C-alpha positions in Angstrom: 9.7 -35.3 -49.0 12.3 -34.3 -47.6 15.6 -36.2 -47.9 16.1 -36.8 -44.3 13.3 -38.8 -43.9 14.4 -43.0 -44.4 13.1 -44.5 -47.6 11.8 -47.5 -46.1 9.6 -45.3 -43.8 8.0 -43.4 -46.5 5.1 -45.9 -46.9 3.8 -45.8 -43.2 4.3 -42.2 -42.9 0.7 -41.2 -43.9 1.0 -38.0 -42.0 0.4 -34.5 -43.5 3.5 -32.9 -45.1 2.9 -29.2 -45.9 4.3 -27.1 -48.6 6.6 -24.6 -47.7 4.3 -21.7 -47.8 2.1 -24.0 -45.2 -0.6 -24.1 -47.5 -3.1 -26.7 -47.0 -1.8 -29.3 -50.0 -0.9 -32.6 -48.4 0.9 -35.6 -49.4 1.1 -39.0 -48.4 4.1 -40.5 -47.6 4.7 -42.6 -50.7 3.3 -39.9 -52.9 4.9 -39.6 -56.7 7.0 -43.0 -56.1 5.0 -45.0 -57.8 6.3 -47.4 -61.1 4.3 -45.9 -63.2 6.0 -43.3 -64.9 2.8 -40.9 -64.9 1.6 -41.0 -61.9 4.5 -39.4 -60.9 4.4 -36.1 -62.5 4.1 -33.4 -59.6 1.8 -30.1 -61.0 0.7 -28.1 -58.3 1.0 -24.5 -58.2 0.2 -22.4 -55.1 -2.7 -20.7 -55.2 -2.2 -17.1 -57.3 0.7 -18.4 -59.3 -1.5 -18.9 -62.4 -3.5 -15.8 -61.9 -0.3 -13.8 -61.6 0.0 -10.6 -64.1 3.4 -11.2 -66.3 5.5 -7.7 -66.1 8.3 -8.8 -67.7 10.2 -11.8 -70.1 13.5 -12.6 -71.4 14.5 -15.0 -73.9 18.4 -16.6 -73.0 20.9 -18.1 -75.3 23.0 -20.9 -74.5 26.5 -18.7 -76.7 28.9 -17.0 -74.8 28.6 -14.0 -76.7 24.8 -13.0 -76.4 24.4 -10.1 -74.3 21.2 -12.4 -73.1 22.9 -16.0 -71.8 22.2 -18.9 -69.7 24.9 -21.7 -68.8 23.9 -25.1 -69.4 25.7 -28.5 -68.1 29.5 -28.8 -69.7 28.6 -26.7 -72.7 29.7 -29.6 -75.0 26.1 -30.8 -76.4 26.6 -33.4 -79.3 26.1 -36.2 -77.5 24.6 -37.5 -74.8 27.0 -38.7 -73.0 28.5 -35.1 -72.5 26.2 -33.3 -71.2 26.2 -33.2 -68.0 28.0 -31.3 -64.8 28.5 -27.8 -64.2 32.0 -26.7 -66.6 29.9 -24.4 -68.8 28.5 -21.7 -65.6 32.3 -23.1 -64.2 34.4 -21.6 -67.0 32.3 -18.4 -67.1 32.6 -17.3 -63.5 35.0 -19.7 -62.3 35.2 -17.9 -58.8 31.5 -18.7 -57.8 32.7 -22.3 -58.2 35.5 -21.8 -55.6 36.0 -23.0 -51.9 37.0 -20.9 -49.0 40.9 -22.1 -49.8 40.4 -20.8 -53.6 40.1 -25.0 -54.5 37.6 -25.8 -56.6 34.1 -27.2 -55.6 33.0 -30.5 -56.8 30.4 -31.3 -58.8 30.3 -35.2 -57.5 30.4 -36.5 -54.5 27.5 -34.4 -54.2 25.4 -36.4 -50.9 27.6 -38.1 -47.9 25.3 -41.5 -48.8 24.5 -44.1 -46.8 22.7 -45.9 -49.0 19.2 -45.2 -51.0 16.8 -43.8 -48.3 19.5 -43.2 -45.4 20.3 -39.5 -45.4 23.8 -38.9 -43.4 25.3 -36.0 -41.8 26.6 -33.9 -45.1 29.0 -31.2 -43.2 32.1 -33.1 -44.3 31.4 -31.9 -47.6 31.0 -28.8 -47.1 33.2 -26.1 -48.6 33.7 -29.3 -50.8 31.0 -30.2 -52.6 29.1 -27.4 -54.9 25.6 -28.9 -54.1 26.0 -28.9 -50.4 28.4 -25.9 -50.2 25.5 -23.8 -52.3 22.2 -25.5 -50.8 19.4 -23.7 -49.7 18.7 -25.2 -46.6 22.3 -24.1 -45.6 21.2 -20.5 -46.5 17.8 -20.4 -44.7 16.7 -23.5 -42.5 13.2 -22.5 -43.9 13.9 -24.5 -47.2 14.1 -27.9 -45.4 10.3 -27.8 -44.7 7.4 -29.8 -47.0 7.8 -32.2 -50.2 9.7 -29.5 -52.3 12.8 -29.4 -49.5 14.1 -32.5 -51.8 15.0 -29.8 -54.4 16.8 -27.4 -51.6 19.5 -30.2 -49.9 22.5 -30.1 -52.1 21.7 -33.5 -53.1 22.3 -33.0 -57.4 22.4 -36.3 -58.9 20.3 -39.3 -58.5 22.8 -41.1 -56.0 19.6 -44.5 -57.0 17.4 -42.3 -55.1 14.7 -42.4 -58.2 11.8 -40.4 -57.3 12.6 -40.2 -53.6 15.5 -37.4 -54.9 13.4 -35.5 -57.8 10.2 -33.8 -58.9 9.4 -35.4 -62.1 7.6 -32.3 -64.8 5.4 -32.6 -67.8 5.3 -29.4 -69.6 2.2 -27.8 -67.2 5.2 -27.5 -64.7 4.7 -26.7 -61.4 4.8 -23.1 -59.2 5.6 -22.8 -55.6 5.8 -20.1 -52.9 9.3 -19.7 -51.0 9.2 -19.6 -47.0 11.4 -16.5 -47.6 11.7 -13.6 -49.3 14.6 -12.5 -51.5 17.4 -9.7 -50.8 20.0 -10.6 -53.4 20.9 -13.4 -55.4 23.8 -13.2 -58.0 22.7 -16.0 -60.4 19.9 -18.7 -60.2 20.3 -22.5 -60.8 18.8 -26.0 -61.0 20.3 -29.3 -61.6 17.9 -31.2 -64.8 18.3 -34.0 -66.8 15.3 -36.0 -69.2 13.4 -38.6 -68.0 10.9 -40.8 -70.1 9.1 -44.3 -70.0 10.2 -45.1 -73.6 11.0 -48.8 -74.0 14.2 -50.2 -73.4 15.7 -47.2 -72.0 16.3 -45.0 -75.2 19.2 -43.4 -74.1 18.9 -39.9 -76.2 19.7 -36.4 -76.2 16.7 -34.4 -75.6 16.2 -30.2 -76.3 14.2 -28.4 -74.2 12.8 -24.7 -73.9 12.6 -23.7 -70.5 10.4 -21.3 -68.8 11.8 -20.1 -65.7 9.3 -17.3 -64.1 10.1 -15.4 -60.7 7.1 -14.0 -58.9 7.1 -10.8 -56.4 4.1 -9.4 -54.6 2.3 -6.4 -56.6 1.4 -3.3 -56.1 -2.1 -4.2 -54.4 -0.3 -6.4 -51.8 -2.5 -9.7 -52.5 -1.4 -10.8 -55.9 1.9 -12.0 -57.8 3.6 -10.0 -60.7 5.9 -12.6 -62.3 8.8 -12.3 -64.8 9.5 -15.4 -67.3 12.9 -16.7 -68.2 12.8 -18.5 -71.5 16.1 -21.1 -71.7 16.3 -22.0 -75.5 17.5 -25.5 -76.8 18.5 -26.6 -73.2 20.1 -30.0 -74.5 20.3 -33.0 -71.6 20.5 -36.4 -71.4 17.6 -38.6 -71.3 17.7 -42.3 -69.5 21.4 -42.6 -70.6 21.9 -42.8 -66.2 20.2 -40.5 -63.7 23.5 -39.6 -62.6 23.8 -37.7 -65.5 22.2 -34.2 -64.6 23.5 -30.9 -65.6 23.6 -27.5 -64.1 21.6 -25.1 -66.0 21.0 -21.4 -65.3 21.5 -18.0 -65.3 24.0 -14.8 -64.0 21.0 -11.8 -63.2 23.3 -9.4 -64.9 24.0 -11.5 -67.8 20.2 -11.6 -69.1 19.8 -9.0 -71.4 18.2 -6.3 -69.2 17.6 -4.9 -65.8 16.2 -7.2 -63.4 16.8 -6.6 -59.5 15.6 -10.2 -58.3 15.2 -8.4 -55.0 11.4 -8.8 -53.9 11.2 -12.3 -55.3 8.8 -14.7 -53.3 8.1 -17.4 -55.6 8.9 -19.1 -58.6 7.5 -21.4 -61.1 8.7 -23.8 -64.1 7.2 -24.9 -67.6 8.5 -26.3 -70.7 8.2 -27.2 -74.3 10.0 -30.5 -75.2 11.6 -29.4 -79.2 13.6 -32.7 -80.0 14.0 -35.9 -78.6 17.5 -37.3 -80.8 17.3 -41.4 -80.9 20.7 -42.6 -80.6 22.2 -38.9 -80.6 20.7 -38.9 -84.4 17.8 -35.5 -85.4 15.1 -38.4 -85.7 12.0 -37.3 -83.5 10.7 -40.2 -81.5 7.2 -40.9 -80.9 7.6 -39.0 -77.2 5.0 -36.4 -75.5 5.5 -33.9 -73.2 1.6 -33.1 -72.1 1.1 -36.2 -69.3 -2.7 -35.6 -70.1 -2.8 -36.6 -74.0 -2.7 -39.7 -75.6 0.3 -41.2 -76.4 2.7 -44.4 -76.9 5.4 -42.7 -74.1 6.2 -39.4 -72.4 8.9 -37.5 -71.7 9.5 -35.2 -68.8 12.1 -33.0 -67.2 13.6 -34.1 -64.0 14.2 -31.6 -61.5 16.9 -32.7 -58.8 17.4 -29.3 -57.3 17.1 -25.5 -57.3 19.4 -23.1 -56.2 19.9 -19.3 -55.6 24.1 -19.4 -54.7 25.4 -17.2 -52.3 21.9 -15.5 -51.6 20.4 -13.6 -48.6 17.2 -13.8 -48.0 14.6 -12.2 -45.1 
């Protein structure tokens, strides 16, 4: 659901909302906003992506010295209270997080907020806030269509919008075809956090192995070929605060191999939960990342924004 739609109008907007790829997937206006955590899972895959041939894979570590590395939040992962923001990426590549005047772009505020569900003009935050400056809809207006447009509008945090601001994933993930073809991009990033239906909130640190796969059209001009980037042990907060999101991603020249993102037409995200730390201690909680299995409680990946900052598309 595009966040430009007013929240109060959504229940009566049962019109068809088509994906950015203009596929046949259709959603009523109140899709994925249930009070039941499991019912909010989004696990749609656009046609052909699950069947795509894997032509490459990279395993990335959250280590500045690694030849194949990814950045993660603050860079401090000792507690669920300190993992948020974008300080690690900024410290590694400060030039990517400056505005046109040489000042630092801000993580928050990330939107001009008129209240929950009330989308305002955001241009006042251009060249001020990181999300609004780098968002996909500012780079290419085609990303403003369809259900997944809420991943492309610069809203990095919840801002009390709950499910209207994010896509809730379990380990089965999702896959989408973009509305344009990537020409060039220095890096990929996403704003994420953990989320769970554990009783009493249970604020904690959760570790995920996150797989991001980029797809290009194969040599037959019909099928797709995918290259997967696995970010090992991504530490995120779960249930501490919906505002404590983390910028996670990687630069294409820092992945330990020669990969040219030109020609990317789609992406998917899957993951597996590796550890769930109760109260910051290494005590695994009785929770599952598979929403299709019987379990006492469930933990998922909350995806709020997808970015290819400073990219060009055709």
